[in-house]
C-alpha positions, 0 to 999 in steps of 0.5 A: 499499500502507498503511504497517505499523507493526512493533508490540512489545508489552513495552517499547512499550504494556505498560510494564516494571514491577516486579511488583505484584499489582493485584487481578484483575476476575474480572468483566472478560471478562463486562463486555467481551462485554456492552458490546462485543457480542462472547462472544469475550471469555468464552473469554479468559484472565482474566489475559490480559484484565485486563494488556491492560484495566489494565496496558498504557499508556493513553497509548501506547495513544492514541499508536498509535492516532492514527498508525493513524488518521491514516496509515491504517496497520496494525499486523503483530505483532513481539512475542514475544506472538505465540509465547504467544497465538493470532492470535485472541486478539491480535486481542482483545487490540486488540479492547480497545484500540481497533484490532481494524480496524487489527491485520492479521498477526502475523510469522513465528516467526523469531529473531532478530526483525529476521530475522522482520521483514525476511522480512516485509518482503520478502515482502510487498514493504511500503516504507512502515513503521516497527518500534516496539521497545524493543529497538535494531534501528537497524542493520537498520532505520535511520530506520525504527525507534522505539526506546522506552524502557519505552514510547511517548512522544509524543516517539516519536510525533512522530518517528514521525509524521515518519518516516511523512509522509517516506515517504508524501512519497517514495512520492508521488514515485516 
């Protein structure tokens, strides 16, 4: 089984910032539809698209993508964004970030979030995984969690890389 990255959005790839009034690119959905040859972008909310394209932390997104590529990992979204947007919208979120092939699933609408993750792990018999979140879930996931502060950094990436390597070695020994 491929390793799973249980991914939060706010505070991980969408940094906490003071509210700002950046101009909205009303042509962005058209540009993306043409660039990616996908008319599905035309159906997205323009503010949703702009937030992802212009508001997400580019470095954090690149580092998450590097983890995915290095470990052939899949993403299961745990963020509250899963409650606000459809799975199709979330697919496009990851398509904007060039990670759509890694986007596998979302956790169920269970509160608190750690229970939704535990439920997913149990139901799908997940053995190799990391939880990347700005909430402290360490008491539930121990060394499987990477707790971010504002966004996913190079230091977080190195920790995640080491945790996934250790799990891969442990799985290989079993």
